[in-house]
PLY file of the C-alpha trace (Angstrom):
ply
format ascii 1.0
element vertex 118
property float x
property float y
property float z
element edge 117
property int vertex1
property int vertex2
end_header
-40.12 86.01 73.29
-41.29 89.28 71.40
-42.37 92.59 72.41
-46.12 92.96 72.17
-46.69 96.25 71.35
-50.55 95.83 70.78
-50.90 95.36 74.23
-50.05 98.80 74.83
-53.10 100.44 72.53
-54.80 101.23 75.76
-52.18 103.51 76.88
-52.14 105.38 73.63
-54.82 107.94 74.51
-52.94 108.80 78.09
-49.49 109.17 76.47
-50.95 111.35 73.95
-52.86 113.65 76.39
-49.26 113.34 78.60
-47.24 114.64 75.57
-49.82 117.51 74.53
-49.85 118.39 77.89
-46.00 118.74 78.38
-45.82 120.57 74.98
-48.15 122.95 76.20
-46.59 123.72 79.47
-43.08 124.19 77.52
-44.15 126.50 75.10
-45.92 128.49 77.99
-42.89 128.40 80.24
-40.62 129.43 77.27
-42.97 132.15 75.94
-43.93 133.77 79.48
-40.96 133.04 81.71
-37.74 132.23 79.73
-37.79 134.86 77.29
-38.74 137.77 79.27
-35.96 136.97 81.90
-33.64 136.56 79.32
-34.03 140.16 78.15
-36.42 139.80 75.14
-33.47 140.08 72.78
-31.77 137.58 69.81
-29.53 135.66 72.41
-32.90 135.05 74.60
-34.95 133.60 71.43
-31.70 131.05 70.70
-31.77 130.31 74.33
-35.54 129.82 74.37
-34.79 127.33 71.11
-32.56 125.87 73.43
-34.78 125.41 76.29
-37.47 124.21 74.01
-35.00 121.24 72.95
-34.58 120.46 76.52
-37.85 120.68 77.87
-39.07 118.19 74.97
-35.82 116.15 74.77
-32.34 116.35 76.00
-29.13 118.65 75.39
-28.32 117.39 71.78
-31.68 118.38 70.75
-31.37 121.79 72.75
-28.27 122.40 70.52
-29.61 121.09 67.33
-32.47 123.55 68.04
-30.09 126.39 68.67
-27.92 125.42 65.59
-31.01 125.74 63.20
-32.19 129.03 64.43
-28.46 130.05 64.55
-27.74 129.17 60.86
-30.72 130.96 59.61
-30.56 134.27 61.66
-26.84 134.51 62.65
-24.62 133.37 65.53
-25.39 133.76 69.17
-22.34 132.79 71.29
-23.66 133.55 74.67
-26.37 131.01 74.05
-23.93 128.31 72.78
-22.25 128.76 76.48
-24.91 129.22 78.88
-27.24 126.56 77.73
-25.30 123.41 77.57
-23.81 124.50 80.75
-26.73 125.24 82.56
-28.32 122.06 80.95
-25.45 119.98 82.27
-25.35 121.31 85.58
-28.97 121.26 86.09
-29.40 117.69 84.93
-26.79 116.17 87.10
-27.77 118.26 89.95
-31.67 117.12 89.71
-30.39 113.77 88.99
-28.03 113.69 91.83
-31.16 114.73 94.38
-34.00 112.49 92.61
-32.50 109.16 92.41
-31.39 108.53 96.01
-34.38 110.12 97.06
-36.72 107.89 95.14
-34.32 104.96 95.99
-35.25 105.69 99.60
-39.20 105.80 99.30
-39.11 102.71 96.99
-37.18 100.98 99.91
-39.83 102.36 102.47
-42.42 101.39 100.41
-41.38 97.89 99.77
-40.45 97.55 103.80
-44.06 98.75 104.64
-45.37 95.98 102.21
-43.58 93.62 103.82
-44.84 94.00 107.38
-48.25 94.55 106.17
-48.11 91.26 104.48
-46.76 89.66 107.45
0 1
1 2
2 3
3 4
4 5
5 6
6 7
7 8
8 9
9 10
10 11
11 12
12 13
13 14
14 15
15 16
16 17
17 18
18 19
19 20
20 21
21 22
22 23
23 24
24 25
25 26
26 27
27 28
28 29
29 30
30 31
31 32
32 33
33 34
34 35
35 36
36 37
37 38
38 39
39 40
40 41
41 42
42 43
43 44
44 45
45 46
46 47
47 48
48 49
49 50
50 51
51 52
52 53
53 54
54 55
55 56
56 57
57 58
58 59
59 60
60 61
61 62
62 63
63 64
64 65
65 66
66 67
67 68
68 69
69 70
70 71
71 72
72 73
73 74
74 75
75 76
76 77
77 78
78 79
79 80
80 81
81 82
82 83
83 84
84 85
85 86
86 87
87 88
88 89
89 90
90 91
91 92
92 93
93 94
94 95
95 96
96 97
97 98
98 99
99 100
100 101
101 102
102 103
103 104
104 105
105 106
106 107
107 108
108 109
109 110
110 111
111 112
112 113
113 114
114 115
115 116
116 117
């Protein structure tokens, strides 16, 4: 048994479209929502670098982005405290809410399918 990756070639267009849309939305939210709400300061810029990492990857990506910015322009202690804590809390909270609700939706659709089948 092998992975037949060539069978996924038809999905390349939609995947790249979704990736491009995610990137544009993340940049828009970072520029027009996060940066102004954080105060348009250096700390806000480092937090935005972290937000970019979160929105396009995960918490380690956010930390790498913030590290790259602070190595070049200087330290931002506030960003390194706020971003990982908010990231971890937000991701845990969203997972705690979405996983059970997704489970209920999938159970409901399975039962509906079984009833319609008979």
